[in-house]
N, C-alpha and C positions, 0 to 999 in steps of 0.2 A: 426858306421863307415860311412864316407861320401859316398853318392851315386851319380852317374852321370846319366844324362838324357839318355845316350845311352845304359844303362844297360837293359837287357831283363828280362823277367819273369824267376825266378829261378826254379830249379827242385823241386819237391814236398818234397824231403828229406832235404831241407834247414832248418837250425835252426829256430824255431818259434820266437826266440828273435829278429831276423832281419826283418824289414818291407819288404814286397814284393816289389821288385824294378821294376818300369815301366817307359817307356818313359814319359817325362814331359807332353806332349800333352794328352796322354791317362789318366794319373793321374788327370790332371785338368778336363778332360771330365767326369771321373767317379765321383769325388767328387763334381763337378759342378752339374751333374744331380741329385745326391742324395740330395745336399743342396737345389736346386731349388724345388725338390719334397717335402722335409721337410718344407721349408718355406711356400709353398702353403698350405700344410696340416695343419700346426700349425696356420697359418693365419685364416684358416677355423674354428679353434676351438673357436675363439672369434668374428668372423665376424658377427654373428647374434645378438650380445649384443645390438647394437643400432637399429637393424632392428626388434627386437622382438615386439615392440608395433604395427608395421605395419602388421606383420605376425599374431598376436593375433586378430587384427581387421578383417583381410581378411579371416582367417579361423575360426573366431568366437570361440576362446578358451580363458580361463582365464590365468592370469599371472602364477598361480601355474602350469597349464598344459604346458604353453609356455616354462617355465624354463626347462622342460624335454628335449628340444632340445640341451641344454648344459649338463644337468645331464646325459642323455642317452649317449651322446658322451663320457663323462668322464668315465661313468660306463663301456662302452664297452672297452675303452682303458685300464682301470684298470684290466679287465679280460684277455685281449689279451697280454699285454706287458710282464707279468711274464712268458709267454710261449715262448717268443722270444729267450731266451738263448738257448733253445732246438732247435727252428726252424733255428737259425743261424748255428747250427752244422749239422742239418739234410738236409738243402737245400742250393743251391748255392746262392751267392749274386744276380746274374742276375735273377734267378727264383723268389726270394722273391721280388725283385724290380718290376718285371713285374706283379706279383700277387697283390702287394700293390697298384700300380698305377691303375691297372684294377679295383680293388675294389673301389678305390676313384672315378674313372670316372663313374662307374656304379651308385654309390650312388649319384653323382652330377647330372647325367642324370635323375634319378628318382625324385630328388628334384625339378628340373626345371618344371616338369609336374605334381608335386604332387597335386592331387585334394582335399585331406583332410589332416588334421594334422597328423593322424596316418601314412599315407604314407610318409609324410615329416620326421617323426621321424625314420621310417625304413631307409630312405635314409641317415640320419645322422649316424645311427648305422653302415651302410655299409661303409660310409666314414671313420668312426673311426677305423675300422678294418685295412684299409690301413695305416692310420696315426700311429697306434700302432706299425706297423712293420717297417715303414720307419725311425722313430727316432732312435731306437737302431741300425738299419742297418747303418745309417750315422756315428754314433759314433764308432761302431765296425770297419767299413771299414777304417775310419781315423786312428785308432790305428794300423791296419794291414799294411797300405800303407805308412804312413808318419813317417820319422825318428824321434827319440825322441827329438832331438835338434830343431826340427821345429814344434812340436806338439802344443805348446802354441799359435803360430801365426795362425795355421789352426783351432784349437779349438776356437780361438777368432772369426774367420769367422763363425764357426758353431754356436757359441752362438748368433750371429746376427739372424740366422735362428730361434732359439728356443725362444729367448726373444723379438726380434723386431716384429716377426709375431703376437703374441697376442696384442702387443702395437699398431700396425697400423691397426689391424683388424677393430676396431670401426671407424677409419678414412675412410677406404675403404667403409665399409657398409654405413656410414653416407652420403658420397658423392653419392653413388649409389642410396640409398633409396630417397635421396633428389631430384635426377634427374629422376629416373625411378621407378620401383617397386622392391620389395625384390627378385623377381624371377631372376633379372639380376645379382645378386650376384653369383648365380650358373651358369647362362648363360655365364658370362665372365670367370669363373673358368674352365669350361669344355675344351675349346680349349687349354688353357695353360697347363692343365694336359695331354692332348694328345701330345702336343709338347714335354713336359718333358719325357713322356713315350718313344717317338721316340728317343730322345737324349740318354736315358738310354740304349735302345736296341743297339744303335750304339756304345757307349763307354764302357759299362760295360761288359767286356770280361776278366774274371779272371780265373785262374786255379781253378777248383772246389775242395773244401776241405770237401765236404758233406760226411757224414758217415751214414750208415744205423743203426740208433739208435732206440731201442724199446721205444715207448711212454708209460709212466706210467699213465694209465687212471685215477686211484684214485688221483694222484697228480694234474691232470688237474681239476678234480671235486672239490677237496679241494681248489685249487687256485681260481677257479671261485666263490665258496661260500665265501671264505675269503675276497678277494679284492672286489668282486662285492657287497656283503652285507655291508661291511664296508663303501664303497663309497656311496651306496644307503642310509645307515643309516645316514651318515654325511650330505648328500644332503637333507634329509627329516627332519632335525632338526627343520627347521623353522615351520613345521606343526606338530611337535611331540606332542603338547598339544591336538591336535584333535584325535590322535591315539597313545597314549604313549606305549601301549602293543606292537604294530608293531615296533616302533622305538627301544625299549629295546630288542625285539627278534632279530632284525637285528644285533645289536651290539654283543649280546651274541653268536649267531650262527657264526657270522663273526669272532669274537675273538677265539672261540673254533676251528673253521676251520683253522684259521691262525696258532694256536699252533700245531695242528695236521699236517698241511702242513710243518711247519718248522722241526718238529720232523722227518717226513718221508723223507724230503730232506737230512737231515743229515745222516740218515741211508742209503739211496740209493746212496749217494755220495761215500761211501766206495766201491761200486761195479760199479761206473761210470754210473749209470742208472737214475740219478736225473733229474727232470724237470728244476729246478733252483738251481744252485750251490751257496751256501751261504758263501763259503770260503772268498770272498772279505771282509766280515765284520770283519775278524780277524785284518784287518788294521785299526788303530785308525783314520788315515787320511781319509780313505774311509767312515767310519761310520759317522764322524763329517761332512764330505762333503755332504753326503746324507741328514743328519738332517738339515744342513744349506740351502740346495737347496729346501727342503720342506718349510722352513720358507720364503725364497725369492719368490718362485713361488706362495705360498699361498697368500702373500701380493700383488703380482703382479695381479693375477686374481681377488682377492677380491676387490682391488682398481679399476681395469678396469671395473668390472661389476657394482660396486656401483656408480662410478662417473657419468655415463650417467643418472642414475635414479635421483640422487639429483639435477643435473644441469638442466635436462629437465623438470622434474616434480616440483622441488623445486624452481628453479631460472628462468624457462621459456626460457632457451637457446636452440636453434635449434640443431638438430642432426648433421648437417653439421658443425656448429661452434664447437660443442663438439669434433667431429672427428678431426678438424683442430687444436684444442687445444692440442690433444694428439700426433699429428704428430711430432713436434720438439723433443719430448722425444724419439720417435723411431729413428729419424735421429741421435740424440746424441748417442744412443746405437750403431748404425751402424758405427759411427766414432770411438768411444772409444774402442769397442771390439777388433779389430785387432791390434790397437796400444798397448793395454795392454797385448795382447797375446804375443807380442814380449818382453815386460817387463818380462812376466812369463818365457820365454825361457832363458833370461839372469840372472834373479835374483830369480827365484823360486816363490812359491805361495803367500807368505806373503805380499810382496809389492803390490800385486794385490787384494787378498782376503780381507785383513783387511781394506784398504781404501774403497773397494767396500761395505763391510758390514756397514761401518761408514756412507757412503753416502745414503745407503738404509734406515738406521735408521733415518738419518736427514730428508730425504724426507717424511717419515711417520710422524715424529713429526711436520713438517711444515704443513702437511694436518690437523693435530689436530687443528690448529688455524684458519681454514677457516669457514665461515658462509655464509648465503644467500646473504649478501651484498658484499662479496669478489669479486674483479674484476677477469675476466676470465684469464687475463695475469698472475695473481698470481698462479692460478691453473697450468698454463703452466710451470712456473718456478719450482714449487714444483715437477711437473712430470719430468722435465728435470733432476733435482738432483736425484730423485728416479731412473730414467732410467739409468743414468750413473753408479750409484752404482750397479744396477742389471747387467749391461753389464760386469763390472769388476768381479762380483761374478760368473756369469755364465761361463766366460772364465777361471777363476782360478780354480773353483770347478770341472768342467768337466775334465780338464786336470789333476789336482792333484789327484782326486779320481781314475780315470781310469789308471793313471800311476802306481798305487800300485797293479794293478791286473795282474796276470800271463797271458801271451799271450793266452794260451789255454782257459782262462776264460773271454776273452774280451766280448764275447756275453752275458754271464751271468752278468758281471759287468755293462754293458750298460743297460740290462733289469732291474736290481735292481735300478740303478740310475734313469731311466725313470719312473719306478713304483713309486718311492718316489716323483718324481716331480709331477706326476699326482695326487697322494694322497694328496700332499701338496696343489695343486690347488683346489681340491674338498673341502678340509677342509677350506681353506682360503675364497673361494667364499661363502660357507655356513655360516661361522662364521660372516663375514662382513654383508651379506644380512640379516641374522637372527637377529643380534643385532640391525641393523638399522630398520628392520620391526617391531620388538616387541616394541622398545622404541618409534618409531614414532607413532605407533598405540596408545600407552599409552598417548602420548602428545595430539593426536587428540581427544581422549576421554575427556581429561582435558580441552579442548577448544582452543588449539593452532591452528594456521593456518597451512596449509600443508607444506609451506616452512620451517617454524620454526621447525615443527615436524620432517621432513626428515633430516634436518641438525643437529638437536639434536641427533637423532639416529646415524647418520654418525659420529658425533663427538666422541661418545663412541667407535664405531667400529674402528675409526682411532687410538684411544688411545690403544686399544687392539693390533692393528697391530704394533704400535710404540713400545710397550713393547716387543712384540715377536721379532722384528727386533733388538732391543737393546740386547736381550738375544743372538740373532744371532751374534752380534758384539763380544760378549764374546766367543762364539764358534769358531769364525774365528781365534783366537789366537792359537787354537789347530790344525789347518791345517798346517802341516809342510812339509818340503822337504821330498819326499819319497825316499825309498832306491834304486829305479831304476833310479833316475835322474843322 
């Protein structure tokens, strides 16, 4: 039913099927504050990729140790995100927002003054706690406040937050590290986070739907073991040959914990005491959307992490030039996402998701053809194609997946979707970097120079990514119009 800007907040007994109606100014303020917070936090996820060499040199740590600044971040998010379905029911939107931003600000402040690598890692973990809460909060609040016929356009704007952030992270860090030191990445973030916190405090004033729910401690423990050990196992694959027993143990314990977690959630759901409600998986559209977003986000982070390595170490290109090369792709995403969000509102998911999956696959196949002599502008074109495909996919998948979820389960659906996204990112990063590292090391031992070795390894990694995105294109045809449209 159409809503007018003059409508006020409805009484608590209003049907959950109808979005909460707010004055337009307040609605824009709420979603704007959440979107800005999510953008800053997701930008922070990849902002250290280009700055990592400078951090390693300054804090005197190896590449394997330095990678933990990203691995630890992903690990924390994978543990916290599955609990957000419960948190979104237990606490108000305003309380969660204030806690998430406060955590991020505290972590950022610690990072600014971090005297050692261990302290910097702790800072990243604290930042990740806030990030893990804000992403599902943004998606759930959008579903609760925005009418169905406008969700595609708004989710298109949200997809800018989620997909453009990681894409422009290296650009931002490249420019900052080139002009200053890596500390300024966090110095510039801190005041922005404070401003966003103030905006949220001003605008986020919603009727509380919080319920006093008992937390199932065993579910929390199983979730932490399941998702934490799986992400850790995936992230440590590159060094599995050094300690295969640890890698195998992580996967075995993680998978067993996951099976027990799923079984327990199904049982607890009957009594309404579950930590994470898995009912959304009954929808085929939701299931395929989660699978496809894992492929998309995995290839995104895998590509973004690997490109600076091969271009800087293999082709001798500066961090600033690499960052600027990635920038047009981020701009293309920002332009395409809201446009195709409106397409979704008019025509449904297929005209958005299928072309998006096709362009994502094309972008990966174009990367397969690059080598150490390839001009930087070719990388830029490849990345633009890839980025537009990702924008379409993120817009269509977020909207279609969560449109199949019952309103009372919005928080749980968002938690599942974001958990899949982070797992996909961890898998993609590890697969790309592991393949490149192992094959390049083999080439170096055979007498190849560094550039040839790195690009040979990257070539195979891109082939794997291209095959996965091609499979994703096939999956895209199964994402259909949901029953609630």
